[in-house]
N, C-alpha and C positions, 0 to 999 in steps of 0.2 A: 588437153588444154579444157579449162573449165568456163573460160569466157566464150560467150556467143560471138562467133566471127562478126557478126553483125554491129555488136558494141565494139568489138576491138577496131572496126572500120570506122566508127564514129570517133573513136579516141584519135585515131590518125588523122581524120579529116579536121576535128576540131584543133587539134595542135597545129595543123599546117596553117589554118586560118588565124591562129593566135600568134603565128611568128612574128609578124611586124611590132606587136606590142611587147612581145618578150625580148626582142632585140633592142627596142627603145628602153626597156627597163634594166636590161644589162648594161647598157651603155651609161645610164644615169648612174648606176651601181658603180661602174668603172670608174667614172669621173669623180667621185666623191668616196674614196676609200678611207677606211678608219682602221685604225690598229686594235689589236686585242684589248678589251676592257674600255673602248672609247667608241663603241658602235652605235651610238644613241641616234644620228642622223640615219643611219642604215636601218636600224630597228623601226623608228618611226615612219619612214618611208615605206617600208614592207608592211608595216601594221595597216598604214592607209590604203595600201593596194587589196590587201586581204580582206578588210573591211569593207572596201567596195563592192565585192563579190559576196557580201553577206555570211562571212564565215564567223565562228565565235573566236575571237582574238583576245588573249590574255598577254598583257606586256609586262616587263620588270621582273622576267624569270632571271635568276642569277645574273642580275645587273640588265645588260641589254637583250636578254633572250626573250622570244616569244613563242608563244603555242597558239595555233589555228586549228580549231576544231571544226569537222564536217559532221555532224551528228544526224544520222537518218532514223536511228532507233536504238535508244540507250541498252536495249536487252539483247542487241547483237555485237558481234565482235568487233574489235578495232584494230587498224594496223597503221602504223606510224612510217613517216618518212622524216630522217634527219639532214639539214641543210646547215651548212657553216657559213658565217657572215663577215669574218674578220679579214683584213688585209695585212701586208708585211711591210716592214721598214725598207723598201727598195725604191730607188728613184727610177721612173718609169723613162726609157728612150724611145719609145714608139712614135711615130710621127702619124697620128691618127685623130679625127675629129673628137673621140672620147678619151683621149689620154688624160691621165690622172691630172686633176687640179691641184693636188696636194703635194708639194714638194717632198720628196722623200718617202713617200708612202704610195703604193699600188696593190692592185689586186693581182699579184703574180702567181697565185695559186688557182685561180679559177673559182674563188667563192663567189664573186659575182654571177658567174655562169649559174653555179648551184643555187643561189638564191632566186635568179630568174625562174630556172626550172621548178623550184619550189612553188612559186607563184603560178607558173603554168599548169601543175600538176593539181593544185588547188582549183584552179579556173576550170579546168576539162572535168573534174570529178563533180564540181558544182553543178554543170550543164547535165551531169548524168546521175544525179543523185537518186533519181525514181528508180533506177537500174542498180544502184548498189545493194549489196546484201548485208551492209555493215557500216561503220564508221571510220573515219581518217583523221588522224592527228599528224599535222606537220610541225615538227620542231625546229625552230630557226635558232642555232645556237652561236653564241659568241664564243671568243679566247680559244678556238680551236688550235690556232699557231703555238699557243702557249701551253698547249694539251692540259688544260684546265676547266675548259667549259663545259664538256660532257659531264664529268663528274658533279660538277656544280647545278647542272640542270637537272640531273636526277635526284641530286639531295633536294632541290627545290621542288620535286614533284612531277617531273616531266612524264615519267611513266606510271603515274597514279592517276586513279578516278576517270578511267578505267586504265588497268594495265594493258597495253597493246598486245596482240598475240604474236606480232612480229614486227622489226623494225627494218627499213631498208635505207640505202645511202649510196650516192655514186660520187666518183671524183674524177676531175678531169685528167688527161694522161696524153702524152705525146705519141699518140697513135693517130691513124686517119679518122677524120670526121666523120661521123656514121656508123662507127665501129662500138661494139660493146665488148669487154673483156672481163670473163668471170674465171672463179676458181672456187673449188671446194677446199674446206680447211682453211690453213695459213693464207691470209690475204696480206696483211703487212705485220712485221714484227714488232713487238714490245721494246723495252729498252731496259738497261740496268745502267745508272749513272754513279760514278764513284769519284769522290774528291781525293785526288792524289796529293801527297805533301813531301817534299824531300826536306830532310833534316841531316844535319853534320852528326856524325858518329861521336859517341860519348869521349869528351877530351879533345874533339878535333875543331879548331876555329877556322871558318870559312867565311870570306866576304859574303855579306848577303846576296849580291847581283851574281855570285858564283852559283848559288842555289838556284836562282831562275834559270842561269845556264844549263844546269844539270836537269832542271823539270822539262826545259825544251828538248834536250836529248832523250829523256824518257818518253815524251810525246812522238818523236820521230820513230823510236824502236817499237813502240806500239803500232804505228801507223804501218810500219813496214810489214806487220803480220798480215794485211788485208790481200787476200786473193781477187777480190772484186772491188772495182772502182766505179763510181757514178759516171755514166756517159756524159761527154761533154758537147757531143755534136750531133745532128740529126742521123747522120750515117750510123754512128756508134750506137745510138739509142735503137734504132731499127734492129741492128745486130742482137742489141741485148734482148729485145722483145722476142726476136725470134728464139733464143735461148730458153726464155721463160715458157713458149710454147712447147718447146722440145722436152723441157724439164730434166736436163742431166743430173746426175745424183749428187756431184758436187755443189750444185746450185741449189737442189732441194735441202741441202744440209749447209747452207752459207752461215757464216760468221761475219759481221762487219764491224770494225773497231773504228773508234774515233778518239782523238786525243787533242787538248789544246790548252795553251796556257793563257789563252783568251786575252790576248793584247789589246782588244777594244775596251774591255771592262777589267783592268788590272785589280787583282785581290790587294788588300791592305797587307797581307801577308806574303812574304818570299816564299819561293820554292813549292807553290801550289799550281796543280793543273787538273783539268777535268778529264775523266775517260768515260766514254759511252761504249757499250756493248749491245748489237742486236744480233739474234740469232735465230736459227729455225726452229728450236725448241729449248726448254730450260736445260737440259742436259749439256747443250752445246753452250748456252750462256756461261754455266758454272765451268766447264771445261776451258772456256775463253780466259776467264781469270786466272787460272793456271798458267796459260801461255804468256799472259801479261807478265805474272811474276817471274818466269823464266827468263824473259827478256830482260827485266829490270834488275834482277839480283845481280848479276856480274856487273852491269852497267854502275849502279850505285855503289857497289863493294869497290870498285877501281877508284871512284870518285870520293872514297872515304866518308859516304853518307848512307843513311838508312832511308827508307820510305814507309809511307803507310797509305792504304787504300781503304777509305771508308765510303760504304754505301750511302749515297746521298739521295737516291730515288729509284722507283722503278715504275714501269707501266706495263700493263698487260698486252698479250699479243692480240691483234684483231683478227679474229677466227671467224668465218663464215660457216653458218650452220648447214651442214651438208643436206639434211632433209629438206630444209627450206629452199636451198639452191635447186636441188633436183625436182622438187615439186612444181617450182616457178618457172623453170628454165623452157619448157616446151612454150608456153605463151610468150617469152621474150623472144623466143626465135621466130614465132609466128609474127611478132609485132614488128620487128625490125629487119628481118630476114635472115635466114641460115648463114649466108655468106658474110654477114656482118656481126656474128657472134663467135667471139676467139676464146678458146679454151686454153687457159693457161696452167700450167702444171708446176710451175714454181711461182713463189712469191716474189714480188719486187722487194729488194731487201734493202733499200737506201732510206726510205721514209717509214713513218709510224703515223698512227690515226688515233686519235681519243674516242673514236666511234668504238674502240673496243670495249669501253665501259658499258656502253648499251648492251653490246652482244654477251658481256658478262650476266646481264641482268634478265634478258630476253632472248629467244631466238633472232638473229639478224644476219644481213648479208649485204655486201658492198660490191659494186662492179666499176671497172675503169670505164669512162666515157671518152673516146677519141675526140680530140678537138683539132688536130693537125691539118693543114693542107700546104705542103712545101711549095706548091707551086704559086702560091700567094704570099709567101714568105711569113707563114703562121706555123710555128712550129710546136707550140703549147708545151715548151720546156719549162717545168716548174721551177719557181724561185729564181728567175732570170729576169734581168730589166726589159728584156724584149718580149716577155711573155705575152701571147695573143693566141686567139682561137678562131677557127672558121665557125661563125655563128650559127650555121646549121646545126651545129652540134646541139642547141637549144631544142631543136624539133625532136632528134634522137633521144636526148635525156628526157623530156617530158613523157615521150611516147613509152620509153622503157620504165619509167619509175611508176608512170600510170598504170601501165598494164601490170607491172609486179604487184603493185598494191591491191589492183582489183582480183587478179587471179588469187592470191592468198586471201582474200576476204571470201571469194565463193569456196574456195577449200574449207576455210574454217567454218563457215555458216554450214557447209554440209555435214560436218562431223556428227556422229549420232548422239554424243553427250549434249548438243545444244538443244 
């Protein structure tokens, strides 16, 4: 570990003192969620809090994004933290004082927590700036839920002037509050998205609604390929996280199929359906397409139809940089306790993360931040209308992210080429 234990103790002490403010900040954000592309109040609120601690704040990045820089010496290395700020189109059912005031919109993925942690990290580091061997950039990113924000922020210059040596991120998870889960290599898979179209064979006349029925059958056939299914209860989720810690080979080589006719937003064309494929590697992604065709060929032939699968879009895998993980892990263990640091041997297969675009550009790593306390009825189950967290995760998250940033700055500043 490169951080002086005395500095690490200061990080822990400052964070604990800051907790009431972070709790209040998180609750204000939770009460005022904004959808992807609409995060104007959120951005202004965060900018106000960051300017209050005398950071260099630039707004208007990729719409509602903002950059907060803590510059101690421009000649020294910079390390970055990414924070996502948007909410989801879900109606909150929690009976809490900080319940969403926006009908049909809520922070059901923990971005309110991430944002509060971002301010917490900035505040702690500002207190310790004379001890920092470099500079810090915190990227508050919109539109993560639409997986468009990261790439737009990068194109707008979020990783320029200067280019950070590394970037970190954390994400809420349905594991006990106080715990951090990490992995080397694949953290979350990207995806391939296809547009499927069912068409009558040449010379065959079929009612248009029949094409929709065949499209729905195609979706069900594709979904039947799944070995793994998203856990729906706390008990199921606990079991699944246990499997991720064990890392059996069939989970390390997962393929997840998604298919839908998207009845909530029907296409103007009959017989269309969407197909998504997530897999542990590119080879498995390609073989998944062949498995899909094997399912659809006899089904469509029997219905006197043909089908087309057109690649509609792709997203890269979110891969943790192994060297960055290994070099910063000892400090993380010291910061939150060895009993609270969980090594995952398999990736969580059901979600994706546009943080992947940052890690394509520079070394990066993300960890899971536990936010659950079942005894309080807080399970931190992502994208659910009763999503809520034990707010003490604000302490763990702030200490963890501050430590990872400082440790990496010490490592980078000690390199002989500097």
